[in-house]
Backbone atoms as SQL, in Angstrom:
CREATE TABLE atoms (id INTEGER PRIMARY KEY, chain TEXT, resi INTEGER, resn TEXT, atom TEXT, x REAL, y REAL, z REAL);
INSERT INTO atoms VALUES
  (1, 'A', 1, 'MET', 'N', 0.841, -1.185, 0.000),
  (2, 'A', 1, 'MET', 'CA', 0.000, 0.000, 0.000),
  (3, 'A', 1, 'MET', 'C', 0.883, 1.244, 0.000),
  (4, 'A', 2, 'THR', 'N', 0.588, 2.175, -0.871),
  (5, 'A', 2, 'THR', 'CA', 1.370, 3.398, -0.943),
  (6, 'A', 2, 'THR', 'C', 0.734, 4.484, -0.098),
  (7, 'A', 3, 'GLN', 'N', 1.551, 5.428, 0.278),
  (8, 'A', 3, 'GLN', 'CA', 1.088, 6.536, 1.109),
  (9, 'A', 3, 'GLN', 'C', 0.621, 7.679, 0.212),
  (10, 'A', 4, 'SER', 'N', -0.504, 8.279, 0.544),
  (11, 'A', 4, 'SER', 'CA', -1.010, 9.398, -0.247),
  (12, 'A', 4, 'SER', 'C', -0.123, 10.627, -0.026),
  (13, 'A', 5, 'ARG', 'N', -0.212, 11.568, -0.947),
  (14, 'A', 5, 'ARG', 'CA', 0.564, 12.809, -0.812),
  (15, 'A', 5, 'ARG', 'C', 0.165, 13.568, 0.451),
  (16, 'A', 6, 'LYS', 'N', -1.126, 13.543, 0.756),
  (17, 'A', 6, 'LYS', 'CA', -1.622, 14.238, 1.942),
  (18, 'A', 6, 'LYS', 'C', -1.028, 13.631, 3.219),
  (19, 'A', 7, 'MET', 'N', -0.992, 12.306, 3.278),
  (20, 'A', 7, 'MET', 'CA', -0.427, 11.644, 4.459),
  (21, 'A', 7, 'MET', 'C', 1.086, 11.835, 4.516),
  (22, 'A', 8, 'SER', 'N', 1.752, 11.862, 3.364),
  (23, 'A', 8, 'SER', 'CA', 3.189, 12.132, 3.335),
  (24, 'A', 8, 'SER', 'C', 3.482, 13.522, 3.875),
  (25, 'A', 9, 'LEU', 'N', 2.648, 14.499, 3.475),
  (26, 'A', 9, 'LEU', 'CA', 2.815, 15.863, 3.966),
  (27, 'A', 9, 'LEU', 'C', 2.595, 15.924, 5.469),
  (28, 'A', 10, 'LEU', 'N', 1.564, 15.244, 5.954),
  (29, 'A', 10, 'LEU', 'CA', 1.287, 15.225, 7.392),
  (30, 'A', 10, 'LEU', 'C', 2.436, 14.574, 8.159),
  (31, 'A', 11, 'GLU', 'N', 2.921, 13.438, 7.667),
  (32, 'A', 11, 'GLU', 'CA', 4.029, 12.750, 8.330),
  (33, 'A', 11, 'GLU', 'C', 5.269, 13.631, 8.376),
  (34, 'A', 12, 'THR', 'N', 5.601, 14.249, 7.257),
  (35, 'A', 12, 'THR', 'CA', 6.787, 15.111, 7.192),
  (36, 'A', 12, 'THR', 'C', 6.649, 16.302, 8.123),
  (37, 'A', 13, 'THR', 'N', 5.476, 16.915, 8.137),
  (38, 'A', 13, 'THR', 'CA', 5.247, 18.081, 8.993),
  (39, 'A', 13, 'THR', 'C', 5.374, 17.712, 10.472),
  (40, 'A', 14, 'LEU', 'N', 4.773, 16.598, 10.868),
  (41, 'A', 14, 'LEU', 'CA', 4.875, 16.156, 12.262),
  (42, 'A', 14, 'LEU', 'C', 6.306, 15.771, 12.626),
  (43, 'A', 15, 'ASN', 'N', 6.997, 15.123, 11.716),
  (44, 'A', 15, 'ASN', 'CA', 8.373, 14.719, 11.961),
  (45, 'A', 15, 'ASN', 'C', 9.279, 15.940, 12.143),
  (46, 'A', 16, 'ILE', 'N', 9.207, 16.882, 11.227),
  (47, 'A', 16, 'ILE', 'CA', 10.054, 18.074, 11.306),
  (48, 'A', 16, 'ILE', 'C', 9.630, 18.954, 12.481),
  (49, 'A', 17, 'GLY', 'N', 8.321, 19.118, 12.679),
  (50, 'A', 17, 'GLY', 'CA', 7.839, 19.954, 13.785),
  (51, 'A', 17, 'GLY', 'C', 8.241, 19.415, 15.141),
  (52, 'A', 18, 'SER', 'N', 8.064, 18.112, 15.342),
  (53, 'A', 18, 'SER', 'CA', 8.444, 17.531, 16.638),
  (54, 'A', 18, 'SER', 'C', 9.958, 17.559, 16.818),
  (55, 'A', 19, 'GLY', 'N', 10.689, 17.347, 15.741),
  (56, 'A', 19, 'GLY', 'CA', 12.152, 17.433, 15.819),
  (57, 'A', 19, 'GLY', 'C', 12.620, 18.831, 16.181),
  (58, 'A', 20, 'MET', 'N', 11.926, 19.824, 15.656),
  (59, 'A', 20, 'MET', 'CA', 12.286, 21.211, 15.947),
  (60, 'A', 20, 'MET', 'C', 12.057, 21.529, 17.425),
  (61, 'A', 21, 'VAL', 'N', 10.951, 21.049, 17.976),
  (62, 'A', 21, 'VAL', 'CA', 10.663, 21.275, 19.399),
  (63, 'A', 21, 'VAL', 'C', 11.716, 20.601, 20.271),
  (64, 'A', 22, 'VAL', 'N', 12.064, 19.373, 19.949),
  (65, 'A', 22, 'VAL', 'CA', 13.089, 18.643, 20.711),
  (66, 'A', 22, 'VAL', 'C', 14.433, 19.355, 20.610),
  (67, 'A', 23, 'ALA', 'N', 14.802, 19.791, 19.406),
  (68, 'A', 23, 'ALA', 'CA', 16.083, 20.479, 19.224),
  (69, 'A', 23, 'ALA', 'C', 16.133, 21.779, 20.018),
  (70, 'A', 24, 'TRP', 'N', 15.027, 22.544, 20.001),
  (71, 'A', 24, 'TRP', 'CA', 15.010, 23.793, 20.767),
  (72, 'A', 24, 'TRP', 'C', 15.133, 23.506, 22.261),
  (73, 'A', 25, 'PHE', 'N', 14.398, 22.518, 22.738),
  (74, 'A', 25, 'PHE', 'CA', 14.454, 22.152, 24.149),
  (75, 'A', 25, 'PHE', 'C', 15.883, 21.783, 24.553),
  (76, 'A', 26, 'LEU', 'N', 16.527, 20.948, 23.751),
  (77, 'A', 26, 'LEU', 'CA', 17.899, 20.532, 24.064),
  (78, 'A', 26, 'LEU', 'C', 18.859, 21.715, 24.037),
  (79, 'A', 27, 'THR', 'N', 18.713, 22.581, 23.044),
  (80, 'A', 27, 'THR', 'CA', 19.602, 23.744, 22.940),
  (81, 'A', 27, 'THR', 'C', 19.412, 24.689, 24.110),
  (82, 'A', 28, 'PHE', 'N', 18.172, 24.946, 24.491),
  (83, 'A', 28, 'PHE', 'CA', 17.888, 25.941, 25.517),
  (84, 'A', 28, 'PHE', 'C', 18.062, 25.418, 26.938),
  (85, 'A', 29, 'PHE', 'N', 17.701, 24.155, 27.177),
  (86, 'A', 29, 'PHE', 'CA', 17.706, 23.643, 28.543),
  (87, 'A', 29, 'PHE', 'C', 18.842, 22.675, 28.866),
  (88, 'A', 30, 'ILE', 'N', 19.292, 21.908, 27.915),
  (89, 'A', 30, 'ILE', 'CA', 20.283, 20.870, 28.198),
  (90, 'A', 30, 'ILE', 'C', 21.713, 21.351, 27.960),
  (91, 'A', 31, 'LEU', 'N', 21.952, 22.094, 26.884),
  (92, 'A', 31, 'LEU', 'CA', 23.315, 22.551, 26.614),
  (93, 'A', 31, 'LEU', 'C', 23.923, 23.396, 27.736),
  (94, 'A', 32, 'PRO', 'N', 23.134, 24.180, 28.484),
  (95, 'A', 32, 'PRO', 'CA', 23.729, 24.914, 29.606),
  (96, 'A', 32, 'PRO', 'C', 24.379, 24.003, 30.660),
  (97, 'A', 33, 'LEU', 'N', 23.978, 22.750, 30.716),
  (98, 'A', 33, 'LEU', 'CA', 24.620, 21.820, 31.651),
  (99, 'A', 33, 'LEU', 'C', 26.092, 21.609, 31.307),
  (100, 'A', 34, 'TRP', 'N', 26.457, 21.873, 30.053),
  (101, 'A', 34, 'TRP', 'CA', 27.842, 21.756, 29.606),
  (102, 'A', 34, 'TRP', 'C', 28.484, 23.125, 29.396),
  (103, 'A', 35, 'GLY', 'N', 27.849, 24.168, 29.888),
  (104, 'A', 35, 'GLY', 'CA', 28.417, 25.505, 29.818),
  (105, 'A', 35, 'GLY', 'C', 28.062, 26.289, 28.570),
  (106, 'A', 36, 'TYR', 'N', 27.132, 25.806, 27.762),
  (107, 'A', 36, 'TYR', 'CA', 26.708, 26.508, 26.558),
  (108, 'A', 36, 'TYR', 'C', 25.311, 27.083, 26.781),
  (109, 'A', 37, 'ALA', 'N', 25.242, 28.301, 27.272),
  (110, 'A', 37, 'ALA', 'CA', 23.960, 28.924, 27.581),
  (111, 'A', 37, 'ALA', 'C', 23.555, 29.871, 26.450),
  (112, 'A', 38, 'TYR', 'N', 22.305, 29.786, 26.031),
  (113, 'A', 38, 'TYR', 'CA', 21.789, 30.627, 24.957),
  (114, 'A', 38, 'TYR', 'C', 20.489, 31.263, 25.404),
  (115, 'A', 39, 'ALA', 'N', 20.232, 32.473, 24.907),
  (116, 'A', 39, 'ALA', 'CA', 18.933, 33.109, 25.111),
  (117, 'A', 39, 'ALA', 'C', 17.913, 32.359, 24.261),
  (118, 'A', 40, 'ALA', 'N', 16.638, 32.531, 24.576),
  (119, 'A', 40, 'ALA', 'CA', 15.585, 31.803, 23.858),
  (120, 'A', 40, 'ALA', 'C', 15.631, 32.073, 22.361),
  (121, 'A', 41, 'HIS', 'N', 15.843, 33.330, 21.968),
  (122, 'A', 41, 'HIS', 'CA', 15.880, 33.639, 20.531),
  (123, 'A', 41, 'HIS', 'C', 17.118, 33.048, 19.858),
  (124, 'A', 42, 'GLU', 'N', 18.239, 32.984, 20.573),
  (125, 'A', 42, 'GLU', 'CA', 19.439, 32.355, 20.010),
  (126, 'A', 42, 'GLU', 'C', 19.232, 30.854, 19.842),
  (127, 'A', 43, 'ALA', 'N', 18.605, 30.238, 20.830),
  (128, 'A', 43, 'ALA', 'CA', 18.313, 28.809, 20.736),
  (129, 'A', 43, 'ALA', 'C', 17.384, 28.537, 19.558),
  (130, 'A', 44, 'LEU', 'N', 16.424, 29.434, 19.328),
  (131, 'A', 44, 'LEU', 'CA', 15.513, 29.277, 18.194),
  (132, 'A', 44, 'LEU', 'C', 16.263, 29.405, 16.869),
  (133, 'A', 45, 'GLU', 'N', 17.177, 30.353, 16.767),
  (134, 'A', 45, 'GLU', 'CA', 17.966, 30.522, 15.541),
  (135, 'A', 45, 'GLU', 'C', 18.802, 29.274, 15.255),
  (136, 'A', 46, 'ILE', 'N', 19.432, 28.743, 16.279),
  (137, 'A', 46, 'ILE', 'CA', 20.227, 27.520, 16.124),
  (138, 'A', 46, 'ILE', 'C', 19.322, 26.366, 15.700),
  (139, 'A', 47, 'THR', 'N', 18.168, 26.276, 16.327),
  (140, 'A', 47, 'THR', 'CA', 17.208, 25.217, 16.015),
  (141, 'A', 47, 'THR', 'C', 16.742, 25.312, 14.567),
  (142, 'A', 48, 'ILE', 'N', 16.457, 26.506, 14.088),
  (143, 'A', 48, 'ILE', 'CA', 16.029, 26.686, 12.698),
  (144, 'A', 48, 'ILE', 'C', 17.126, 26.233, 11.737),
  (145, 'A', 49, 'LEU', 'N', 18.368, 26.567, 12.043),
  (146, 'A', 49, 'LEU', 'CA', 19.491, 26.140, 11.200),
  (147, 'A', 49, 'LEU', 'C', 19.579, 24.618, 11.146),
  (148, 'A', 50, 'TYR', 'N', 19.554, 23.979, 12.295),
  (149, 'A', 50, 'TYR', 'CA', 19.634, 22.517, 12.337),
  (150, 'A', 50, 'TYR', 'C', 18.411, 21.865, 11.678),
  (151, 'A', 51, 'THR', 'N', 17.250, 22.472, 11.820),
  (152, 'A', 51, 'THR', 'CA', 16.048, 21.935, 11.192),
  (153, 'A', 51, 'THR', 'C', 16.164, 22.004, 9.675),
  (154, 'A', 52, 'ALA', 'N', 16.659, 23.106, 9.154),
  (155, 'A', 52, 'ALA', 'CA', 16.832, 23.245, 7.704),
  (156, 'A', 52, 'ALA', 'C', 17.808, 22.203, 7.167),
  (157, 'A', 53, 'VAL', 'N', 18.912, 22.001, 7.857),
  (158, 'A', 53, 'VAL', 'CA', 19.890, 20.999, 7.436),
  (159, 'A', 53, 'VAL', 'C', 19.276, 19.605, 7.506),
  (160, 'A', 54, 'SER', 'N', 18.524, 19.320, 8.552),
  (161, 'A', 54, 'SER', 'CA', 17.871, 18.027, 8.703),
  (162, 'A', 54, 'SER', 'C', 16.863, 17.788, 7.589),
  (163, 'A', 55, 'TRP', 'N', 16.091, 18.819, 7.251),
  (164, 'A', 55, 'TRP', 'CA', 15.108, 18.696, 6.181),
  (165, 'A', 55, 'TRP', 'C', 15.793, 18.375, 4.859),
  (166, 'A', 56, 'LEU', 'N', 16.875, 19.079, 4.553),
  (167, 'A', 56, 'LEU', 'CA', 17.615, 18.818, 3.311),
  (168, 'A', 56, 'LEU', 'C', 18.203, 17.415, 3.296),
  (169, 'A', 57, 'ARG', 'N', 18.754, 16.984, 4.417),
  (170, 'A', 57, 'ARG', 'CA', 19.316, 15.636, 4.522),
  (171, 'A', 57, 'ARG', 'C', 18.238, 14.586, 4.318),
  (172, 'A', 58, 'SER', 'N', 17.110, 14.776, 4.966),
  (173, 'A', 58, 'SER', 'CA', 16.012, 13.840, 4.845),
  (174, 'A', 58, 'SER', 'C', 15.499, 13.778, 3.409),
  (175, 'A', 59, 'TYR', 'N', 15.355, 14.918, 2.775),
  (176, 'A', 59, 'TYR', 'CA', 14.892, 14.967, 1.395),
  (177, 'A', 59, 'TYR', 'C', 15.876, 14.257, 0.467),
  (178, 'A', 60, 'ALA', 'N', 17.163, 14.497, 0.667),
  (179, 'A', 60, 'ALA', 'CA', 18.179, 13.859, -0.181),
  (180, 'A', 60, 'ALA', 'C', 18.133, 12.333, -0.046),
  (181, 'A', 61, 'TRP', 'N', 18.019, 11.821, 1.173),
  (182, 'A', 61, 'TRP', 'CA', 17.925, 10.369, 1.372),
  (183, 'A', 61, 'TRP', 'C', 16.654, 9.800, 0.755),
  (184, 'A', 62, 'ARG', 'N', 15.543, 10.524, 0.913),
  (185, 'A', 62, 'ARG', 'CA', 14.273, 10.058, 0.348),
  (186, 'A', 62, 'ARG', 'C', 14.374, 9.962, -1.167),
  (187, 'A', 63, 'ARG', 'N', 14.966, 10.977, -1.799),
  (188, 'A', 63, 'ARG', 'CA', 15.121, 10.964, -3.248),
  (189, 'A', 63, 'ARG', 'C', 16.100, 9.863, -3.678),
  (190, 'A', 64, 'PHE', 'N', 17.153, 9.650, -2.886),
  (191, 'A', 64, 'PHE', 'CA', 18.126, 8.599, -3.187),
  (192, 'A', 64, 'PHE', 'C', 17.445, 7.229, -3.212),
  (193, 'A', 65, 'PHE', 'N', 16.665, 6.941, -2.190),
  (194, 'A', 65, 'PHE', 'CA', 16.020, 5.633, -2.117),
  (195, 'A', 65, 'PHE', 'C', 14.835, 5.508, -3.075),
  (196, 'A', 66, 'ALA', 'N', 14.303, 6.630, -3.545),
  (197, 'A', 66, 'ALA', 'CA', 13.230, 6.577, -4.529),
  (198, 'A', 66, 'ALA', 'C', 13.779, 6.486, -5.952),
  (199, 'A', 67, 'GLY', 'N', 15.109, 6.580, -6.055),
  (200, 'A', 67, 'GLY', 'CA', 15.758, 6.549, -7.370),
  (201, 'A', 67, 'GLY', 'C', 15.625, 5.201, -8.078),
  (202, 'A', 68, 'LYS', 'N', 15.951, 5.203, -9.338),
  (203, 'A', 68, 'LYS', 'CA', 15.807, 4.014, -10.166),
  (204, 'A', 68, 'LYS', 'C', 16.749, 2.883, -9.775),
  (205, 'A', 69, 'ALA', 'N', 17.779, 3.179, -9.019),
  (206, 'A', 69, 'ALA', 'CA', 18.743, 2.151, -8.624),
  (207, 'A', 69, 'ALA', 'C', 18.116, 1.082, -7.754),
  (208, 'A', 70, 'PHE', 'N', 17.009, 1.403, -7.088),
  (209, 'A', 70, 'PHE', 'CA', 16.388, 0.454, -6.167),
  (210, 'A', 70, 'PHE', 'C', 15.078, -0.128, -6.697),
  (211, 'A', 71, 'LYS', 'N', 14.765, 0.137, -7.950),
  (212, 'A', 71, 'LYS', 'CA', 13.507, -0.357, -8.515),
  (213, 'A', 71, 'LYS', 'C', 13.731, -1.605, -9.328);
């Protein structure tokens, strides 16, 4: 059974959104335990950067495995 485009969009949105929340939490609350303290807006900027890189990485892997080499 294949996944519809709508469900793919929902899955991707939930995956990236939840990852972004976890990344912000870790940056803002956990990194200070190792001496890396950031203001909330700085933690958000770092989180956005990591989220963008993660999205690109995920997209590249998805396209790689959807390629003709595996069909």
